[in-house]
N, C-alpha and C positions, 0 to 999 in steps of 0.2 A: 203546983204548976210552975214551970220556969218563968223567970222574969221576962224573957223575950217573947213569950206566948201571949196571945190575947184570947178573949172568949171564943174567937173564931179560929184559933190556931195560929201558928207562926206565920209571919209575912212571907210571901213567895219571893224568892230571889229574882224572879222574872217581872215582878210588878214594877210599874214605872211608866214613863212617857211612851216608850215604844216596846211594849211587852212582846208584840208579835215578832219584831226584829230579833230580840234576844232569844226567843224560842227557835226562830229560823237558824240563828247562828249555832246554837247547841245541837240542833237536828243535823245541820250540815257537817259539823265537827264529828258527830257520831257516825254519820253515813260515810264520810271520807276515811275515818279511822278503820271502819270495818272493811272498806274496799281497798285499803292500803294506798290511798292517794299520795302522789308525790306533791307535797305541799309547796315545793319551789317552782312547780309548773302546773298549777291547777288547770283542769280541763275547760273551765269556763270562768266567767266573771261574777258568779253568784257570791263567792266569799268576799270579794272586794265590795260588792254592792251592799251586803249586809253590814260589813264593817263601817262603811260610809253612813248608812242609816243610823247605826247606833252612835257613831261619833258625833253626829249632828244633834242627837237627842240627849245622850247621857255618857259623856266621855269618861267620867269617873268609874262607872260600871264597866265600861270597856277596858279601862286600865286594870281594874281588878281581875277581869276575865283573862287578860293577857298574862298577868302574874300567875294565875292558876294554871294556864296552859304551859307556861315555862316549867312549872313543877310537876307536870304530868308527862312521864317519859315518852309515850307514843304520840303526844300532841305538842311536844316542845317545838318542833319545826313550824307548826301552825302559829305559834307565838311570834316567831320571827316574821312570817308573812303578814300576820295581823298588824304588827308594829309598823312594817313598811307601808301597808295600806293606810294606816292611820296617819302617818307622816304625809303620804301622798294626798290624802283628803285635806289635811290642814294646809298644805302648801297651795293646793288648787283653790282653797276657799279663804285665803288670806290669813290663816291661823299662824303662819310663820312670822307675822308682824307683831304678834303678842308675845311678850316675854313673861317669865314667871313673876317678875316684879310687878308687872302690870296686872296679872290675874290675882296674885295673892298678897299684894302690898309690897312696899319697899323692904329690902333686906335690912336687918337690924345690925348695927355695928358691933 
């Protein structure tokens, strides 16, 4: 049995504080990819709302997801829109006042 598996099987990539939002995001991505959605002009604000929900609960998971989107040819434009929505969420919620030094400790000389 691989080291990453437990007696119940491997951990779900969706497990976490807002599992429902993660599943909603991936479902929305799949639906839009099948429909050929123009990611730069989405038909409604569902994508932005899901990005905001995940950003408020697990920003590291969202950043990994955006990285995965960048490396997926048909979903790469969604990574750009998701990044912009993440920035908008952070600015609207005061996240722009936090620097990397504040979050991760001071830079080492």
